[in-house]
C-alpha positions as a Markdown table, in Angstrom:
| # | Residue | x | y | z |
|---|---|---|---|---|
| 1 | Met | 2.2 | -8.4 | -47.0 |
| 2 | Asn | 4.7 | -11.2 | -46.5 |
| 3 | Lys | 3.6 | -14.5 | -44.9 |
| 4 | Arg | 5.9 | -16.7 | -42.8 |
| 5 | Val | 6.2 | -20.4 | -43.7 |
| 6 | Thr | 7.9 | -23.0 | -41.6 |
| 7 | Leu | 9.3 | -26.2 | -43.1 |
| 8 | Asp | 10.6 | -29.4 | -41.6 |
| 9 | Met | 13.3 | -30.9 | -43.7 |
| 10 | Pro | 16.1 | -33.5 | -43.3 |
| 11 | Glu | 19.4 | -32.1 | -42.0 |
| 12 | Glu | 21.2 | -33.1 | -45.2 |
| 13 | Met | 18.8 | -31.0 | -47.3 |
| 14 | His | 19.2 | -28.0 | -44.9 |
| 15 | Gln | 23.0 | -28.3 | -45.2 |
| 16 | Leu | 22.8 | -28.3 | -49.0 |
| 17 | Ile | 20.6 | -25.2 | -48.9 |
| 18 | Val | 23.1 | -23.4 | -46.6 |
| 19 | Glu | 26.0 | -24.4 | -48.9 |
| 20 | Tyr | 24.3 | -23.4 | -52.1 |
| 21 | Ala | 23.2 | -20.1 | -50.5 |
| 22 | Ser | 26.7 | -19.4 | -49.4 |
| 23 | Glu | 28.1 | -20.1 | -52.8 |
| 24 | Ala | 25.5 | -17.7 | -54.3 |
| 25 | Gly | 26.4 | -15.0 | -51.7 |
| 26 | Ala | 22.9 | -15.1 | -50.2 |
| 27 | Glu | 21.3 | -15.9 | -46.9 |
| 28 | Pro | 19.5 | -19.3 | -46.8 |
| 29 | Asp | 16.1 | -17.7 | -46.4 |
| 30 | Asp | 16.6 | -15.4 | -49.4 |
| 31 | Tyr | 18.1 | -18.3 | -51.4 |
| 32 | Leu | 15.0 | -20.5 | -50.7 |
| 33 | Arg | 12.7 | -17.6 | -51.6 |
| 34 | Gln | 14.5 | -17.2 | -55.0 |
| 35 | Met | 14.3 | -21.0 | -55.6 |
| 36 | Ile | 10.6 | -21.0 | -54.9 |
| 37 | Gln | 10.0 | -18.0 | -57.1 |
| 38 | Arg | 11.9 | -19.7 | -60.0 |
| 39 | Glu | 9.9 | -22.9 | -59.6 |
| 40 | Leu | 6.6 | -21.0 | -59.5 |
| 41 | Glu | 7.6 | -19.2 | -62.7 |
| 42 | Asn | 8.5 | -22.5 | -64.3 |
| 43 | Leu | 5.1 | -24.0 | -63.4 |
| 44 | Gln | 3.4 | -20.9 | -64.9 |
| 45 | Asp | 5.5 | -21.4 | -68.1 |
| 46 | Leu | 4.6 | -25.1 | -68.2 |
| 47 | Ala | 0.9 | -24.3 | -67.8 |
| 48 | Ala | 1.1 | -21.8 | -70.6 |
| 49 | Ala | 2.9 | -24.3 | -72.9 |
| 50 | Asp | 0.2 | -26.9 | -72.0 |
| 51 | Glu | -2.5 | -24.5 | -73.0 |
| 52 | Ala | -0.7 | -23.7 | -76.3 |
| 53 | Met | -0.4 | -27.4 | -77.1 |
| 54 | Lys | -4.1 | -27.9 | -76.5 |
| 55 | Arg | -4.9 | -25.0 | -78.9 |
| 56 | Ile | -2.6 | -26.5 | -81.5 |
| 57 | Arg | -4.1 | -30.0 | -81.1 |
| 58 | Ser | -7.6 | -28.7 | -81.3 |
| 59 | Gly | -6.8 | -26.7 | -84.5 |
| 60 | Glu | -7.5 | -23.4 | -82.8 |
| 61 | Asp | -3.8 | -22.4 | -83.4 |
| 62 | Lys | -1.3 | -23.7 | -86.0 |
| 63 | Val | 2.4 | -24.1 | -86.2 |
| 64 | Val | 4.2 | -22.5 | -89.0 |
| 65 | Ser | 7.8 | -22.9 | -90.2 |
| 66 | Ser | 10.3 | -20.0 | -89.7 |
| 67 | Glu | 10.3 | -19.4 | -93.5 |
| 68 | Glu | 6.5 | -19.1 | -93.5 |
| 69 | Phe | 6.6 | -16.8 | -90.5 |
| 70 | Trp | 9.1 | -14.4 | -92.0 |
| 71 | Arg | 7.5 | -14.5 | -95.4 |
| 72 | Gly | 4.2 | -13.4 | -93.8 |
| 73 | Leu | 6.0 | -10.4 | -92.3 |
| 74 | Asp | 7.3 | -9.3 | -95.7 |
| 75 | Asp | 3.8 | -8.9 | -97.1 |
């Protein structure tokens, strides 16, 4: 089920959204929804990368060179 969200924003910001949406061939609401979705995906990617770095730093995971990686696949 979709939920409605109302935002207050400066007029200049709204105009930019309208312009960018128009350039993308989308309605402003759809354009904003896509922008929010992309940003949420980026935040998820950053969280996953942060967790991977914690595992590497703790020694739980290790980084290997591309040569070492491919050599391991040949075995």
